[in-house]
C-alpha positions as CSV (number, residue, x, y, z in Angstrom):
1,M,0.0,0.0,0.0
2,R,1.3,3.4,-0.8
3,I,2.3,5.7,2.0
4,F,-0.4,8.4,2.6
5,I,1.5,11.7,2.7
6,K,-0.3,14.9,3.3
7,A,0.0,16.0,-0.4
8,L,-1.8,12.8,-1.4
9,F,-4.5,13.6,1.2
10,L,-5.1,16.9,-0.6
11,V,-5.0,15.5,-4.1
12,A,-7.6,12.9,-3.0
13,G,-9.7,15.4,-1.3
14,F,-9.9,17.9,-4.1
15,S,-9.9,15.8,-7.2
16,L,-10.6,12.3,-6.0
17,L,-8.4,11.1,-8.9
18,L,-11.6,10.2,-10.7
19,T,-10.1,9.7,-14.2
20,S,-12.3,6.8,-15.2
21,C,-15.8,6.7,-16.6
22,E,-17.1,7.8,-13.2
23,K,-15.7,11.4,-13.0
24,I,-17.7,12.9,-10.2
25,V,-15.7,16.1,-9.7
26,E,-13.2,17.8,-12.0
27,G,-10.9,20.8,-11.4
28,I,-11.9,21.6,-7.8
29,N,-8.4,22.8,-7.3
30,E,-6.0,23.4,-10.2
31,N,-2.8,22.8,-8.2
32,P,-3.4,21.0,-4.9
33,N,0.2,19.9,-4.6
34,N,1.2,23.5,-3.8
35,L,-0.9,23.5,-0.7
36,V,-0.1,22.3,2.8
37,Q,-2.7,21.1,5.4
38,E,-2.5,24.4,7.4
39,D,-3.7,26.3,4.3
40,I,-6.9,24.4,4.0
41,D,-10.3,24.8,5.7
42,A,-11.1,21.3,7.0
43,R,-14.5,21.5,5.4
44,L,-12.9,21.6,1.9
45,L,-11.7,18.1,2.4
46,L,-15.1,16.8,3.4
47,T,-16.8,16.9,0.0
48,G,-14.0,15.0,-1.6
49,A,-14.0,12.3,1.1
50,E,-17.8,11.9,0.8
51,L,-17.7,11.6,-3.0
52,A,-14.9,9.0,-2.8
53,N,-17.1,7.1,-0.3
54,T,-20.0,7.4,-2.8
55,V,-18.0,5.8,-5.6
56,A,-16.8,3.0,-3.3
57,Q,-20.4,2.3,-2.2
58,A,-22.2,2.7,-5.6
59,G,-19.6,2.3,-8.3
60,H,-18.0,-0.5,-10.3
61,L,-17.9,-3.2,-7.7
62,N,-21.5,-2.5,-6.7
63,R,-22.5,-3.2,-10.3
64,I,-20.5,-6.4,-10.3
65,S,-22.2,-7.4,-7.1
66,G,-25.5,-6.7,-8.9
67,M,-24.6,-9.1,-11.7
68,Y,-23.5,-11.8,-9.1
69,S,-26.8,-11.5,-7.3
70,G,-29.1,-11.9,-10.3
71,Q,-30.1,-8.2,-10.6
72,L,-28.0,-7.0,-13.5
73,I,-26.8,-8.6,-16.7
74,G,-23.5,-7.9,-18.5
75,F,-24.4,-7.9,-22.2
76,Q,-21.1,-7.2,-23.9
77,S,-17.5,-6.1,-23.7
78,L,-16.0,-5.8,-20.2
79,Y,-19.3,-6.4,-18.3
80,S,-20.0,-9.5,-20.4
81,N,-16.7,-11.0,-19.3
82,I,-17.2,-10.2,-15.7
83,Y,-20.7,-11.5,-15.8
84,G,-19.2,-14.8,-16.8
85,Y,-16.9,-14.7,-13.7
86,S,-13.8,-13.5,-15.5
87,L,-13.0,-11.0,-12.8
88,S,-9.5,-9.7,-12.5
89,A,-7.8,-7.7,-9.7
90,V,-7.7,-4.7,-12.1
91,E,-11.4,-4.2,-11.6
92,S,-11.0,-3.4,-7.9
93,I,-8.4,-0.6,-8.4
94,Q,-10.9,2.2,-8.5
95,D,-13.0,1.4,-5.5
96,W,-10.0,0.3,-3.4
97,S,-8.4,3.6,-4.1
98,R,-11.6,5.5,-3.2
99,I,-11.5,3.9,0.2
100,Y,-7.8,4.0,1.0
101,V,-6.8,7.2,-0.8
102,G,-9.8,9.3,-1.4
103,C,-11.8,8.7,1.8
104,I,-10.1,7.5,4.9
105,P,-6.9,9.7,4.7
106,N,-9.1,12.8,4.2
107,V,-11.4,12.2,7.0
108,R,-8.5,11.5,9.3
109,A,-6.8,14.7,8.2
110,I,-10.0,16.6,9.0
111,R,-10.0,15.2,12.5
112,E,-6.4,16.3,12.9
113,M,-7.2,19.8,11.8
114,V,-10.3,20.4,14.0
115,P,-10.0,18.0,16.9
116,E,-12.3,20.0,19.1
117,D,-15.1,20.2,16.5
118,K,-17.4,17.4,17.7
119,L,-19.7,17.6,14.7
120,M,-16.9,17.3,12.2
121,V,-15.0,14.7,14.2
122,G,-18.2,12.6,14.7
123,L,-19.5,12.6,11.1
124,T,-16.0,11.8,9.7
125,K,-15.8,8.8,12.0
126,V,-19.1,7.6,10.5
127,I,-17.8,8.0,7.0
128,E,-14.6,6.1,7.8
129,A,-16.6,3.3,9.4
130,H,-18.8,3.2,6.4
131,A,-15.8,2.9,4.0
132,I,-13.7,0.4,6.0
133,G,-16.7,-1.7,6.8
134,T,-17.5,-1.9,3.1
135,A,-13.9,-2.9,2.4
136,A,-14.1,-5.8,4.9
137,T,-17.5,-6.8,3.5
138,L,-16.3,-7.0,-0.1
139,F,-12.7,-8.3,0.3
140,G,-12.5,-10.1,3.6
141,D,-9.3,-9.4,5.5
142,V,-8.1,-5.9,4.7
143,P,-5.4,-3.5,5.9
144,Y,-6.6,-1.1,8.6
145,T,-4.7,-0.8,11.9
146,E,-1.4,0.1,10.1
147,I,-2.7,2.1,7.1
148,D,-2.0,5.6,8.6
149,D,1.5,5.0,9.8
150,P,4.0,6.9,7.6
151,D,6.7,4.4,8.7
152,I,4.8,1.4,7.4
153,S,4.7,1.1,3.6
154,D,3.4,-2.5,3.7
155,P,0.5,-2.6,6.3
156,T,-0.6,-6.0,7.5
157,F,-4.1,-7.4,6.7
158,D,-6.4,-7.4,9.6
159,S,-9.0,-10.2,9.9
160,Q,-12.5,-9.4,8.6
161,V,-14.1,-9.7,12.0
162,S,-11.5,-7.5,13.7
163,V,-12.2,-4.8,11.1
164,F,-15.9,-5.0,11.6
165,N,-15.3,-4.7,15.4
166,A,-13.1,-1.7,14.8
167,A,-15.8,-0.1,12.7
168,L,-18.3,-0.8,15.4
169,A,-16.1,0.8,18.0
170,L,-15.5,3.8,15.7
171,L,-19.3,4.2,15.3
172,D,-19.7,4.2,19.0
173,D,-17.1,7.0,19.3
174,A,-18.9,8.8,16.5
175,I,-22.2,8.6,18.2
176,A,-20.7,10.0,21.5
177,D,-19.1,12.8,19.6
178,L,-22.2,13.7,17.7
179,N,-24.4,13.6,20.8
180,A,-22.0,16.2,22.3
181,A,-22.2,18.3,19.1
182,T,-24.6,21.0,17.9
183,S,-26.0,20.8,14.3
184,R,-25.0,23.6,12.0
185,N,-25.1,24.3,8.3
186,I,-22.1,22.6,6.5
187,P,-22.7,22.9,2.8
188,E,-19.6,20.8,2.2
189,D,-21.4,17.9,3.9
190,I,-23.3,16.7,0.8
191,Y,-24.9,13.9,2.7
192,F,-26.6,15.7,5.6
193,N,-25.5,19.3,5.6
194,G,-24.3,19.1,9.2
195,D,-27.5,17.6,10.7
196,K,-26.1,15.6,13.7
197,D,-29.3,13.7,14.3
198,K,-29.3,12.2,10.8
199,W,-25.6,11.3,11.2
200,I,-26.4,9.6,14.5
201,A,-29.2,7.6,13.0
202,A,-27.0,6.6,10.0
203,A,-24.3,5.4,12.5
204,Y,-26.8,3.2,14.2
205,T,-28.0,1.7,11.0
206,L,-24.4,1.0,10.0
207,K,-23.9,-0.7,13.3
208,A,-27.0,-2.8,12.7
209,R,-25.6,-3.7,9.2
210,Y,-22.3,-4.9,10.5
211,Y,-23.9,-6.9,13.3
212,L,-26.2,-8.5,10.8
213,Q,-23.3,-9.4,8.6
214,M,-21.6,-11.1,11.5
215,K,-24.9,-12.9,12.3
216,D,-25.2,-11.2,15.7
217,Y,-28.9,-10.7,15.2
218,S,-29.7,-9.5,18.8
219,N,-27.3,-6.7,18.6
220,A,-28.4,-5.9,15.1
221,Y,-31.9,-5.4,16.4
222,T,-30.8,-3.2,19.3
223,A,-28.8,-1.0,17.0
224,A,-31.5,-0.7,14.4
225,Q,-34.0,0.5,16.9
226,N,-32.0,3.8,16.9
227,G,-31.3,3.8,13.2
228,I,-32.8,5.6,10.3
229,S,-36.6,5.8,10.9
230,S,-37.8,7.6,7.8
231,S,-36.7,8.0,4.2
232,D,-35.9,11.6,5.0
233,G,-33.0,10.4,6.9
234,N,-31.4,8.3,4.2
235,L,-27.7,8.7,3.6
236,S,-27.8,9.1,-0.2
237,H,-25.7,10.3,-3.1
238,I,-27.7,13.3,-4.4
239,P,-26.6,14.0,-8.0
240,R,-25.9,17.7,-8.9
241,G,-24.6,19.7,-11.7
242,T,-25.8,20.6,-15.2
243,A,-28.1,18.3,-17.1
244,G,-26.4,16.3,-19.8
245,Q,-22.9,16.8,-18.5
246,M,-20.7,14.2,-17.0
247,G,-19.7,14.9,-13.4
248,D,-21.6,14.6,-10.2
249,K,-24.5,12.5,-11.5
250,N,-26.2,9.1,-10.8
251,L,-23.5,6.5,-11.3
252,F,-25.8,4.2,-13.3
253,W,-26.5,7.1,-15.6
254,T,-22.8,7.9,-15.8
255,V,-21.7,4.5,-16.9
256,I,-24.5,4.0,-19.4
257,N,-23.8,7.4,-21.0
258,G,-20.0,6.9,-21.0
259,S,-17.9,4.2,-22.5
260,R,-20.1,1.3,-21.3
261,E,-23.2,2.2,-23.3
262,G,-24.9,-1.1,-24.2
263,D,-22.8,-3.2,-21.8
264,I,-24.9,-3.6,-18.7
265,G,-28.6,-3.3,-17.7
266,T,-31.3,-5.2,-15.9
267,G,-32.6,-7.0,-19.0
268,N,-34.6,-10.1,-18.0
269,S,-32.7,-10.6,-14.8
270,Y,-34.0,-12.5,-11.9
271,L,-34.9,-9.2,-10.2
272,M,-37.0,-8.1,-13.1
273,Q,-38.8,-11.5,-13.3
274,L,-39.7,-11.2,-9.6
275,L,-41.1,-7.7,-10.1
276,D,-42.8,-8.4,-13.4
277,P,-46.5,-9.1,-12.8
278,S,-46.6,-11.2,-16.0
279,S,-43.6,-13.5,-15.3
280,G,-43.8,-17.1,-14.2
281,I,-42.0,-16.4,-10.9
282,T,-43.5,-13.0,-10.0
283,R,-43.7,-12.1,-6.4
284,N,-47.0,-10.2,-7.1
285,N,-50.0,-11.5,-5.3
286,A,-53.4,-10.4,-4.0
287,K,-51.8,-7.9,-1.6
288,T,-48.8,-6.9,-3.7
289,N,-48.6,-5.1,-7.0
290,E,-45.0,-4.5,-8.1
291,Y,-45.7,-2.9,-11.5
292,A,-44.5,0.6,-10.6
293,R,-41.4,-0.7,-8.8
294,F,-40.7,-2.9,-11.8
295,L,-40.7,0.1,-14.1
296,Y,-38.7,2.2,-11.7
297,S,-36.0,-0.5,-11.3
298,T,-35.5,-1.1,-15.0
299,V,-32.0,-0.1,-16.1
300,I,-31.9,0.0,-19.9
301,E,-28.4,-0.4,-21.3
302,E,-28.9,2.6,-23.6
303,P,-28.4,6.4,-23.0
304,S,-30.3,7.9,-20.2
305,N,-33.1,9.5,-22.1
306,T,-34.7,6.1,-21.8
307,N,-33.8,5.7,-18.1
308,V,-36.1,7.8,-15.9
309,G,-36.1,5.6,-12.8
310,I,-33.3,4.2,-10.6
311,A,-30.8,5.1,-13.4
312,A,-32.0,8.6,-14.2
313,E,-29.4,11.3,-14.3
314,F,-30.5,13.1,-11.1
315,E,-32.0,10.1,-9.3
316,P,-30.5,9.8,-5.7
317,Q,-28.7,6.6,-4.9
318,E,-29.3,5.3,-1.4
319,L,-26.2,4.2,0.5
320,V,-27.7,3.7,4.0
321,S,-31.4,3.7,4.2
322,F,-34.7,3.5,6.0
323,E,-35.6,0.4,4.0
324,E,-32.4,-1.3,5.1
325,N,-32.9,-0.4,8.7
326,T,-36.5,-1.5,8.8
327,L,-35.7,-4.8,7.2
328,I,-32.9,-5.4,9.6
329,L,-35.4,-4.9,12.4
330,A,-37.8,-7.4,10.7
331,E,-35.2,-10.1,10.1
332,S,-33.6,-9.8,13.5
333,A,-36.9,-9.8,15.3
334,A,-38.0,-12.9,13.4
335,R,-34.7,-14.6,14.6
336,T,-34.5,-13.3,18.2
337,I,-37.9,-12.0,19.3
338,D,-41.1,-13.3,17.8
339,F,-43.2,-13.6,14.7
340,N,-45.6,-10.7,15.4
341,T,-42.8,-8.2,16.1
342,A,-41.1,-9.2,12.8
343,L,-44.3,-9.0,10.9
344,G,-45.0,-5.5,12.3
345,H,-41.7,-4.2,11.0
346,L,-42.2,-5.7,7.6
347,N,-45.6,-4.1,7.4
348,D,-44.1,-0.8,8.4
349,L,-42.0,-0.9,5.2
350,R,-45.0,-2.0,3.2
351,A,-47.1,0.9,4.5
352,W,-44.3,3.3,3.3
353,L,-44.2,1.5,-0.1
354,N,-47.9,1.9,-0.3
355,T,-47.5,5.7,-0.2
356,G,-45.3,5.6,-3.3
357,G,-42.1,5.3,-1.3
358,R,-39.0,4.4,-3.4
359,L,-40.7,5.8,-6.5
360,N,-40.0,9.1,-8.3
361,S,-42.5,11.4,-10.0
362,A,-42.3,9.4,-13.3
363,F,-43.9,6.3,-11.6
364,V,-46.1,7.5,-8.7
365,D,-49.1,7.2,-11.0
366,S,-48.3,3.7,-12.1
367,A,-50.0,0.7,-10.4
368,F,-48.7,-0.4,-7.0
369,Q,-50.1,-2.0,-3.9
370,Y,-48.6,-3.1,-0.6
371,D,-51.4,-4.2,1.7
372,P,-50.4,-5.3,5.2
373,Y,-49.8,-9.0,5.6
374,V,-51.4,-11.0,8.5
375,A,-50.3,-14.1,10.3
376,A,-52.6,-16.3,8.2
377,D,-50.7,-15.3,5.1
378,F,-47.7,-17.2,6.5
379,A,-49.5,-20.2,8.0
380,S,-49.2,-23.5,6.2
381,G,-51.0,-23.1,2.8
382,G,-51.3,-19.4,3.2
383,M,-50.5,-16.8,0.5
384,E,-46.8,-16.6,1.5
385,N,-46.4,-20.3,2.5
386,P,-47.7,-22.6,-0.2
387,D,-45.1,-25.3,0.6
388,G,-46.2,-25.6,4.2
389,I,-43.0,-24.6,6.1
390,N,-42.8,-23.2,9.6
391,D,-44.6,-19.9,9.6
392,T,-41.7,-17.9,11.1
393,R,-39.5,-19.4,8.4
394,A,-42.0,-18.4,5.7
395,L,-42.0,-14.8,7.1
396,L,-38.2,-14.8,7.1
397,R,-38.2,-15.9,3.5
398,E,-40.4,-13.0,2.6
399,I,-38.2,-10.5,4.5
400,I,-35.1,-11.7,2.7
401,E,-36.9,-11.4,-0.6
402,E,-37.9,-7.9,0.2
403,R,-34.3,-7.1,1.1
404,Y,-33.3,-8.5,-2.3
405,I,-35.8,-6.1,-4.0
406,S,-35.3,-3.0,-1.8
407,G,-31.5,-3.5,-1.8
408,F,-31.1,-3.1,-5.5
409,G,-28.3,-0.6,-6.2
410,T,-26.6,-1.5,-2.9
411,F,-24.5,-4.4,-1.7
412,M,-27.4,-5.8,0.4
413,P,-28.4,-8.7,-2.0
414,Y,-24.8,-9.8,-2.6
415,N,-24.1,-9.7,1.1
416,D,-27.2,-11.6,2.0
417,V,-26.6,-14.5,-0.4
418,R,-23.1,-15.0,1.0
419,R,-24.3,-14.6,4.6
420,L,-27.2,-17.1,4.2
421,R,-25.6,-19.7,2.0
422,K,-24.2,-21.9,4.9
423,D,-26.9,-21.8,7.6
424,D,-30.0,-20.6,5.8
425,P,-29.9,-21.9,2.2
426,D,-33.7,-22.2,2.2
427,L,-34.0,-18.4,2.6
428,I,-31.8,-17.4,-0.3
429,V,-33.6,-15.8,-3.2
430,P,-33.0,-18.7,-5.7
431,F,-31.7,-16.7,-8.7
432,P,-29.7,-18.8,-11.2
433,L,-26.0,-18.1,-10.5
434,N,-23.0,-19.6,-12.3
435,P,-25.2,-22.0,-14.4
436,G,-23.5,-25.4,-14.6
437,G,-20.8,-24.4,-12.2
438,T,-20.0,-25.7,-8.7
439,Q,-18.6,-22.5,-7.1
440,Q,-20.2,-19.2,-6.3
441,P,-18.6,-15.8,-5.9
442,Q,-17.8,-15.1,-2.2
443,R,-15.7,-11.9,-2.4
444,M,-14.2,-9.3,-4.6
445,P,-10.5,-9.5,-5.6
446,Y,-7.9,-7.3,-3.9
447,S,-6.8,-4.3,-6.0
448,D,-4.1,-5.1,-8.5
449,D,-2.2,-2.0,-7.2
450,E,-2.3,-3.4,-3.7
451,I,-1.0,-6.8,-4.9
452,T,1.9,-5.0,-6.6
453,A,2.7,-2.6,-3.8
454,N,2.2,-4.5,-0.6
455,A,4.8,-7.1,0.3
456,N,2.3,-8.8,2.6
457,L,0.2,-9.8,-0.4
458,D,1.6,-12.1,-2.9
459,A,-1.6,-12.7,-4.9
460,D,-5.3,-12.5,-4.6
461,P,-6.8,-15.8,-3.2
462,G,-9.7,-15.7,-5.7
463,I,-13.3,-14.8,-5.8
464,Y,-14.5,-18.2,-4.5
465,I,-12.8,-18.1,-1.1
466,I,-15.3,-17.8,1.7
467,T,-14.7,-14.8,4.0
468,Q,-14.4,-15.2,7.8
469,V,-18.0,-14.1,8.7
470,N,-19.6,-16.5,6.1
471,Q,-17.7,-19.6,7.1
């Protein structure tokens, strides 16, 4: 791993080094290398760090995870090869760099610059925990404890569980800092504009996410009780800028309107078949009409004038959300509390969906229906239990399927299939993956740059190696 000197902090913070198809910012500072840390207002590093985090959460590896969880299809060129499991370490360079160069060094630099500013200190800790937690989620063991030591050019790889625990501890610190802070307007905070309460809720949802991934369902439920409680509190990438111009836009839109036009889309993916009322495996029923969400979720592999839903130019991209938090409550309650509590949380989400939640103005007039489920729907022979399994198990199966749908555009579906494969194979949404093959993707490859630069890493172990939390 490259040593993170201050000049590199500044380059990452101002330009993000986004030279690929996902250029979110350009020319924020014409000559950042002439600056030193003392010359910079700490807030000016914040936008760059948040944009770097956005790319790590919703960029290239996210699309790959969508292909590996039956939601997207690679039609041609690069994405066709990756769709066929030809995935090299080169594909991780961009997102690895966003985490380890664009995000974490910048938020740490901010904390060094304004150590008494509880709001800035707290929110930057949430961002760091988000970034490093995602790294551990995707890659398994990753460098963390030694990454900010200027005397260590080859940091060791910490275990996946230890990184999750470190992220959880950092989130606890962040919550304490934020509770001691006062909200104020911070335009450079493009996620929450300095709203400490929204940052606190997001921190709790991230805690719930990491506990869930470690299968600590009791602590996941406890954390989620303080998590994001409405869609107004979603931590999202909000596209900005001039229409029709590349830059700070929806990342689906960016890739489709860039060099990858025609390469990737939803097509007739398993996700689309579940949502399509006319398909043979549709999840639509007497209480559920997914037609509007089917239209909204469609990603057409052509320029964006045909994409007005989740891949529209200015459509926000959820990174930590009310849907995720509510479904963590539902799944964790089903596993650790009781059927009725879990059903109540699932119906909370359905009530929100029934108001047009998760749709934009192009689809709110399309048909949708999410009536509340009742216990009889999950009893043997009921609407959601035609195969006569245990009623709580049938409810869990529906919750996991809803996570699969609601999580489109995030790592949630990819994380779930890996988490559930060993102990809960009956709950996995049964999309066709690796037809004819005996192995399924378990992780993303380490960045080729890291393999080359870090003496502690001889080669990537491969995408079929099961990570620690999923063994």
